[in-house]
C-alpha positions as CSV (number, residue, x, y, z in Angstrom):
1,M,105.4,74.0,47.5
2,I,106.4,77.5,46.3
3,G,108.9,78.5,49.0
4,E,110.9,81.7,49.8
5,T,113.4,82.2,52.6
6,R,114.2,85.7,54.0
7,T,117.0,86.4,56.5
8,I,116.0,89.5,58.4
9,S,116.9,91.4,61.6
10,S,114.9,91.1,64.8
11,G,113.9,94.7,64.3
12,D,112.2,93.9,61.0
13,L,110.4,90.8,62.3
14,V,107.1,92.5,63.3
15,A,106.7,94.4,60.0
16,E,107.5,91.3,57.9
17,A,105.2,89.1,59.9
18,T,102.3,91.6,59.9
19,A,102.6,91.9,56.1
20,L,102.5,88.1,55.7
21,V,99.4,87.7,57.9
22,A,97.6,90.5,56.0
23,D,98.4,88.6,52.8
24,G,96.6,85.4,54.0
25,Y,99.6,83.6,55.6
26,R,99.4,81.8,59.0
27,L,102.3,81.1,61.3
28,A,102.5,77.3,61.2
29,L,105.8,76.6,63.0
30,V,108.6,78.3,64.9
31,A,112.0,76.5,65.3
32,G,114.8,77.6,67.5
33,F,118.5,76.8,67.0
34,D,121.4,77.2,69.4
35,D,124.6,75.6,68.0
36,E,128.0,76.4,66.6
37,R,126.3,78.6,64.0
38,G,124.8,80.8,66.7
39,L,121.4,81.5,68.2
40,R,118.7,81.9,65.6
41,V,115.0,81.3,65.0
42,T,113.1,80.3,61.8
43,Y,109.4,81.3,61.5
44,S,107.5,79.3,58.9
45,F,104.4,80.9,57.3
46,L,102.0,79.0,55.1
47,A,99.2,80.2,52.8
48,P,96.8,78.5,50.4
49,T,97.8,77.9,46.8
50,N,100.8,76.0,48.2
51,R,102.9,79.0,49.3
52,R,105.5,79.2,52.0
53,V,107.7,81.9,53.4
54,E,110.3,81.4,56.1
55,L,111.8,84.3,58.1
56,R,115.2,83.6,59.7
57,V,116.3,85.8,62.5
58,E,119.7,85.8,64.4
59,F,119.8,86.7,68.0
60,D,122.6,88.0,70.3
61,E,123.8,85.0,72.3
62,R,124.6,87.2,75.3
63,T,121.3,89.0,75.7
64,R,119.1,86.3,74.2
65,R,116.3,88.8,73.6
66,G,114.0,89.4,70.6
67,V,110.9,91.4,69.6
68,S,107.6,89.6,70.3
69,L,105.1,88.7,67.6
70,A,102.4,88.1,70.2
71,R,100.3,91.1,69.1
72,V,100.5,90.0,65.5
73,S,99.6,86.3,66.0
74,F,98.2,84.4,69.0
75,P,100.0,81.2,68.0
76,A,103.2,83.2,67.9
77,S,102.7,84.1,71.6
78,R,102.7,80.4,72.5
79,F,105.6,79.6,70.3
80,E,107.6,82.4,72.0
81,R,106.8,81.1,75.4
82,E,107.9,77.7,74.3
83,L,111.2,79.2,72.9
84,F,111.9,80.9,76.2
85,D,111.3,77.7,78.2
86,L,113.5,75.6,76.0
87,F,116.1,78.1,74.6
88,G,116.0,81.0,77.0
89,I,115.1,83.5,74.2
90,E,113.1,86.3,75.9
91,P,110.2,87.8,73.7
92,V,110.4,91.5,74.5
93,G,106.9,93.0,74.7
94,H,105.1,89.7,75.2
95,P,101.9,90.5,77.2
96,Q,102.0,87.3,79.3
97,R,105.4,85.7,79.2
98,R,105.0,83.1,81.8
99,A,106.1,79.5,81.5
100,L,104.4,77.2,79.0
101,V,106.3,74.0,78.8
102,R,108.4,74.3,82.0
103,H,106.9,73.2,85.2
104,A,108.2,74.8,88.4
105,H,110.3,71.8,89.4
106,W,112.8,72.7,86.7
107,P,115.7,74.7,88.1
108,E,115.5,78.4,87.5
109,G,117.6,79.4,84.5
110,Y,117.8,75.9,83.0
111,H,116.8,75.8,79.3
112,P,117.3,72.3,77.9
113,M,117.7,73.2,74.2
114,A,120.3,76.0,74.9
115,K,123.8,75.3,73.8
116,G,125.8,73.9,76.7
117,A,122.7,73.1,78.8
118,G,124.3,69.8,79.8
119,P,122.6,66.7,81.1
120,A,119.1,66.9,82.7
121,P,119.5,68.4,86.2
122,V,118.0,67.2,89.5
123,L,114.4,68.4,89.6
124,H,113.1,70.3,92.6
125,P,109.6,70.1,94.3
126,D,107.0,72.2,92.5
127,E,107.2,74.7,95.3
128,G,105.7,77.7,93.5
129,G,102.8,75.8,92.0
130,Y,101.2,77.0,88.8
131,P,100.0,80.6,88.7
132,F,96.3,80.0,87.9
133,I,94.3,83.2,87.7
134,S,91.6,83.0,90.4
135,V,88.1,84.1,89.7
136,E,86.4,85.6,92.7
137,G,82.9,86.7,93.5
138,P,79.7,85.5,95.3
139,G,79.2,81.7,94.8
140,V,82.3,81.1,92.8
141,Y,84.2,77.9,93.5
142,E,86.9,75.8,91.8
143,I,86.8,72.2,90.5
144,P,90.2,70.7,89.9
145,V,90.3,67.7,87.5
146,G,93.5,65.6,86.8
147,P,96.3,65.4,85.9
148,V,95.6,61.7,86.7
149,H,92.4,60.5,85.0
150,A,90.4,57.4,84.9
151,G,91.0,55.0,82.0
152,L,93.8,55.1,79.4
153,I,94.3,58.8,79.1
154,E,97.5,60.9,79.4
155,P,97.9,63.5,82.1
156,G,96.5,66.9,81.9
157,H,95.1,69.2,84.6
158,F,91.9,71.3,84.2
159,R,91.0,74.0,86.7
160,F,87.3,75.1,86.5
161,S,86.0,78.3,88.0
162,V,82.3,77.7,88.4
163,V,79.1,79.4,89.7
164,G,76.4,76.7,90.3
165,E,77.1,74.4,87.3
166,T,78.0,77.2,84.9
167,I,81.7,77.4,83.9
168,L,83.1,80.9,84.1
169,K,86.6,79.9,83.2
170,M,88.6,76.8,82.4
171,K,92.4,76.6,82.4
172,A,94.3,73.6,81.1
173,R,97.8,72.8,82.3
174,L,99.6,70.3,80.1
175,W,103.2,69.1,79.5
176,F,103.3,66.7,82.4
177,T,105.0,64.2,80.1
178,H,107.2,66.3,77.9
179,K,109.3,63.8,75.9
180,G,112.1,66.0,74.6
181,I,111.6,64.9,71.0
182,E,113.6,67.7,69.6
183,R,116.7,66.7,71.5
184,L,116.1,63.0,71.2
185,V,116.3,62.9,67.4
186,E,119.5,64.9,67.1
187,G,122.2,63.0,65.3
188,K,120.0,60.1,64.4
189,S,119.6,58.6,60.9
190,I,116.6,59.4,58.9
191,D,115.2,55.9,59.3
192,E,115.7,56.1,63.1
193,V,113.8,59.4,63.3
194,L,111.0,58.1,61.1
195,V,110.3,55.4,63.7
196,I,110.1,58.0,66.3
197,A,107.9,60.3,64.2
198,E,105.3,57.6,63.7
199,R,105.0,57.3,67.5
200,I,104.8,61.0,68.4
201,S,101.0,60.6,68.7
202,G,99.9,57.0,68.3
203,D,96.6,57.7,66.6
204,S,98.3,59.9,63.9
205,A,101.2,57.5,62.9
206,V,100.6,58.1,59.1
207,A,100.2,61.9,59.5
208,H,103.4,62.4,61.5
209,G,105.4,59.8,59.5
210,L,104.3,61.3,56.2
211,A,104.9,64.9,57.4
212,F,108.5,63.9,58.4
213,T,109.2,62.0,55.1
214,R,107.9,64.9,53.0
215,A,110.1,67.3,55.0
216,V,113.1,65.0,54.2
217,E,112.1,64.8,50.6
218,D,111.8,68.6,50.4
219,A,115.2,69.0,52.1
220,L,117.0,66.6,49.8
221,G,115.1,67.3,46.6
222,I,113.7,63.8,46.3
223,A,110.9,63.4,43.7
224,V,108.0,61.0,44.5
225,D,105.9,59.5,41.7
226,H,102.1,59.7,41.5
227,E,101.6,56.0,42.3
228,V,103.5,56.3,45.6
229,E,101.6,59.5,46.5
230,A,98.3,57.7,45.8
231,R,99.2,54.9,48.3
232,R,100.2,57.5,50.9
233,A,96.8,59.2,50.4
234,V,95.0,55.9,51.0
235,A,96.9,55.4,54.3
236,L,96.2,58.9,55.4
237,E,92.4,58.5,54.8
238,L,92.3,55.1,56.4
239,E,93.8,56.8,59.5
240,R,91.1,59.5,59.3
241,L,88.4,56.9,59.0
242,Y,89.1,54.8,62.1
243,N,89.5,57.9,64.3
244,H,86.4,59.6,63.0
245,V,84.3,56.5,63.4
246,N,85.6,56.1,67.0
247,D,84.6,59.7,67.8
248,L,81.1,59.4,66.3
249,G,80.4,56.6,68.8
250,A,82.2,58.2,71.7
251,L,80.3,61.5,71.3
252,A,77.0,59.6,71.4
253,N,78.1,57.7,74.4
254,D,78.9,60.9,76.3
255,V,75.2,61.8,76.2
256,G,74.1,58.3,77.3
257,F,73.4,56.7,73.9
258,G,75.7,53.7,74.4
259,L,74.2,51.7,71.6
260,A,75.8,54.1,69.0
261,Q,79.2,53.6,70.6
262,A,78.8,49.8,70.5
263,K,78.0,49.9,66.8
264,A,80.9,52.4,66.2
265,L,83.4,50.2,67.9
266,T,82.5,47.3,65.7
267,V,83.1,49.4,62.6
268,R,86.3,50.7,64.1
269,E,87.5,47.1,64.7
270,T,86.7,46.3,61.0
271,L,88.8,49.3,60.0
272,L,91.7,48.3,62.3
273,R,91.7,44.8,60.9
274,L,91.7,46.2,57.4
275,N,94.6,48.4,58.4
276,E,96.5,45.3,59.6
277,R,95.9,43.5,56.4
278,L,97.0,46.4,54.3
279,S,100.1,47.4,56.3
280,G,100.8,44.7,58.8
281,H,100.0,47.1,61.7
282,R,96.6,48.1,63.1
283,L,97.7,51.7,63.4
284,L,99.2,51.8,60.0
285,R,102.9,52.1,61.0
286,G,105.5,51.2,58.5
287,I,103.7,52.2,55.3
288,V,105.6,55.4,54.5
289,T,109.3,55.6,53.7
290,V,111.5,58.3,52.2
291,G,110.5,58.4,48.5
292,G,108.1,55.4,48.9
293,A,105.1,53.7,50.3
294,Q,104.2,50.1,50.9
295,L,100.8,48.6,51.0
296,L,100.6,44.8,51.3
297,D,97.1,44.7,49.8
298,A,94.3,46.9,48.6
299,P,90.8,47.4,50.1
300,T,88.0,46.0,47.9
301,Q,85.1,48.0,46.8
302,P,82.6,45.8,48.6
303,E,84.5,46.3,51.8
304,L,84.4,50.1,51.4
305,D,80.7,50.0,50.5
306,E,79.9,48.0,53.6
307,I,81.8,50.4,55.8
308,E,80.0,53.4,54.3
309,A,76.6,51.8,54.8
310,R,77.4,50.9,58.4
311,V,78.6,54.4,59.2
312,A,75.5,55.9,57.5
313,E,73.3,53.7,59.6
314,L,75.2,54.6,62.8
315,T,74.9,58.4,62.2
316,S,71.3,58.3,61.1
317,M,70.3,56.3,64.2
318,T,72.3,58.7,66.4
319,L,70.8,61.9,65.0
320,A,67.3,60.5,65.1
321,Q,67.5,60.6,69.0
322,S,66.2,63.9,70.3
323,I,68.3,63.6,73.5
324,V,71.4,63.4,71.4
325,V,70.5,66.4,69.1
326,D,69.4,68.5,72.1
327,R,72.6,67.9,74.0
328,F,74.8,68.5,70.9
329,T,73.0,71.7,69.7
330,G,74.4,75.0,71.0
331,T,76.9,73.2,73.3
332,G,80.5,74.2,73.3
333,V,80.1,76.9,70.7
334,L,83.3,78.3,69.1
335,S,82.7,81.2,66.9
336,R,84.4,81.8,63.5
337,E,85.8,85.0,64.9
338,A,87.4,83.1,67.9
339,V,88.8,80.5,65.4
340,C,90.5,83.3,63.4
341,E,91.8,85.1,66.5
342,L,93.2,82.0,68.1
343,G,94.7,80.4,64.9
344,V,92.6,77.3,65.3
345,V,93.1,74.7,62.5
346,G,91.7,71.4,61.2
347,L,88.4,69.8,61.9
348,V,87.5,72.2,64.8
349,A,88.1,75.3,62.5
350,R,86.1,73.8,59.7
351,A,83.2,73.1,62.0
352,S,83.1,76.9,62.8
353,G,83.1,77.8,59.1
354,L,86.8,78.5,58.4
355,D,87.8,76.9,55.1
356,L,91.2,75.4,55.9
357,D,92.4,72.0,54.5
358,A,96.0,71.2,53.7
359,R,94.9,68.6,51.2
360,R,93.6,71.4,49.1
361,D,95.8,74.3,50.2
362,H,99.1,72.3,49.8
363,P,98.1,69.6,47.3
364,I,100.1,66.7,46.0
365,E,100.2,66.4,42.2
366,G,98.2,63.4,41.0
367,V,96.2,62.8,44.2
368,A,92.5,63.5,44.3
369,I,91.5,66.3,46.5
370,P,88.3,65.5,48.6
371,P,85.7,68.2,49.0
372,T,86.3,70.4,52.1
373,I,83.6,69.7,54.7
374,L,82.3,72.8,56.5
375,A,79.8,73.7,59.1
376,T,78.9,77.1,60.6
377,S,77.4,76.7,64.0
378,G,80.7,75.8,65.8
379,D,79.0,73.6,68.4
380,V,79.3,69.9,69.2
381,L,76.7,69.1,66.6
382,A,78.8,70.9,63.9
383,R,81.9,68.9,64.9
384,Y,79.8,65.7,64.7
385,H,78.5,66.6,61.2
386,V,82.0,67.4,59.9
387,R,83.3,64.0,61.1
388,R,80.3,62.2,59.6
389,D,80.7,63.9,56.2
390,E,84.5,63.5,56.2
391,V,84.0,59.7,56.5
392,A,82.2,59.7,53.1
393,A,84.9,62.0,51.6
394,S,87.7,59.8,52.8
395,L,86.0,56.7,51.4
396,S,85.8,58.4,48.0
397,V,89.6,59.1,48.1
398,V,90.4,55.5,49.0
399,R,88.2,54.2,46.2
400,A,89.8,56.5,43.6
401,A,93.4,55.8,44.7
402,T,93.5,52.0,45.0
403,P,93.0,50.6,41.5
404,G,95.9,48.2,41.4
405,A,98.6,46.4,43.2
406,S,100.7,47.9,46.0
407,T,104.0,49.7,45.4
408,Y,107.2,50.2,47.3
409,H,110.1,52.5,46.5
410,R,113.0,53.2,48.8
411,T,115.2,56.2,48.1
412,S,118.6,56.7,49.5
413,A,118.7,59.8,51.7
414,N,122.3,60.7,52.5
415,G,122.5,64.4,51.5
416,S,122.1,67.7,53.4
417,G,119.5,70.4,53.4
418,A,116.4,71.8,55.2
419,G,112.8,71.1,54.4
420,L,109.2,71.4,55.5
421,G,106.4,68.8,55.3
422,V,102.7,69.6,55.7
423,V,100.0,66.9,56.0
424,E,96.3,67.2,56.8
425,G,96.0,64.7,59.6
426,W,92.6,63.7,60.9
427,R,92.7,66.4,63.6
428,G,94.3,69.0,61.3
429,P,97.6,70.0,59.7
430,V,100.7,68.2,61.0
431,V,103.9,70.2,60.2
432,H,107.5,68.9,60.4
433,R,110.6,71.0,59.7
434,V,113.9,69.1,59.4
435,E,117.5,70.0,58.9
436,I,119.8,67.2,57.7
437,V,123.6,67.0,57.4
438,E,125.0,64.0,55.5
439,G,122.0,61.8,56.1
440,R,121.8,62.7,59.8
441,V,119.0,64.8,61.4
442,T,120.5,67.8,63.1
443,R,117.2,69.5,63.9
444,L,113.5,68.5,63.9
445,K,110.7,70.7,64.9
446,V,107.2,69.3,65.0
447,V,103.8,71.0,65.3
448,D,100.7,68.8,65.9
449,P,97.4,70.6,65.5
450,S,96.6,70.0,69.1
451,F,99.3,72.5,70.1
452,L,97.3,75.2,68.3
453,N,93.8,74.0,69.3
454,W,94.1,73.4,73.0
455,P,93.5,77.1,73.9
456,A,90.3,77.1,71.9
457,L,88.8,74.4,74.2
458,A,88.7,76.9,77.1
459,V,87.0,79.5,75.0
460,A,84.3,77.0,73.8
461,L,83.6,76.0,77.4
462,A,82.8,79.5,78.6
463,D,79.2,79.6,79.8
464,T,78.6,75.9,79.4
465,I,77.8,73.6,82.3
466,V,80.2,71.3,84.1
467,P,78.5,68.1,83.0
468,D,79.1,69.2,79.3
469,F,82.9,69.3,79.7
470,P,83.4,65.6,78.7
471,L,81.2,66.1,75.7
472,V,82.9,69.3,74.5
473,N,86.3,67.9,75.2
474,K,85.6,64.8,73.2
475,S,84.2,66.9,70.3
476,F,87.7,68.5,70.1
477,N,89.5,65.2,70.9
478,L,92.9,66.8,71.2
479,S,96.2,64.9,71.7
480,Y,98.2,65.2,74.9
481,A,101.1,63.3,73.3
482,G,101.1,65.5,70.2
483,N,101.2,68.5,72.5
484,D,103.7,67.3,75.1
485,L,106.7,67.0,72.6
């Protein structure tokens, strides 16, 4: 990746960021630091053709204030709210600087990532509640959903303002299970942090593990050969396959076509058993190491052909049902303009016509780049079509990248440095930024695509009906765990 780092003053931040955004960069990650070197923030911008620019800004430790980028970038507005909650850095000029990560039971003035914050304090009752914006008018009422849900799902609260069955506004409140990942990894060895990274969001073990290892390799200048990268690409696409197949069935089930889900679950189980044979783990943990990758076996061409045929049969059967197509079409529309304004990434962005894919924009030398799958209507049907077509694209990558035996290289990682890793996970780009001192991780910042995409769900739900919420929500299929870091 072609990288550049600029140390600038807080007063120059808006001008620098504005110029980068105008040049096609997006703000991918913001990392705060409060240690013996002072209070500072790094803003990581990415652009196609494998470009990266980092802006580093130092802040006064006494005032803890800086100029806001909220009017330059919507993702910046959320990163800044997170920075205030965790570090106490106030974004001056932010249009809506209310808590994002912090719930009201945290003591006022406590910022857990600030230097000298000390151990976790006693939490207070949530006396103030959450400042939901009330929608008023004739016939308007509210429907609260969660945070405790039926089934195996993590906590999230959704507040609907409704007239009849039409949703006027939906607000999501998350971070009920914030895990403190950034503090948890401090001082740990690279191998210890890799174990944690693979478990940040269980269905994205390869994406997070690989983003972390690539960040480490970038920090320490570790070269990785083409054969290793090919094995990593296989693992990443296998992860995409079992998740997409699961969603193809679940979306059909949400409109009452349970037969499709039954078939999808059998294909998913085939893929999970293949995962276990190739890696020793159904969710593909343990494949990626710093400088290396290990596959215990290789998928056979007949196995891949059978999976492709079964998925094609599943999707053809599903889209032949008028009730499915009628419910998918025009439901939960997210326009391309909204995608651009909100900074949406990954599958959801591509279903609305935005051509973003880190496999192409930040390519790995020697690894085949699959075609970018796009749709334009931005509805549930478009997100279904993208999943369907990405299955075929992923299978083509797996076929091309597994001609021979498995490989394993393990590189010693005892140096120091800072690096960035970018991986196109099945939801979208996973970004890790790491700082290492003598083989120990001193700082890790993680951005899962769900952090960037959750606000778009509320936009897509405007003017839909309440019964379509589960369907639209599933078509996004965002991670609570990847968000609540």
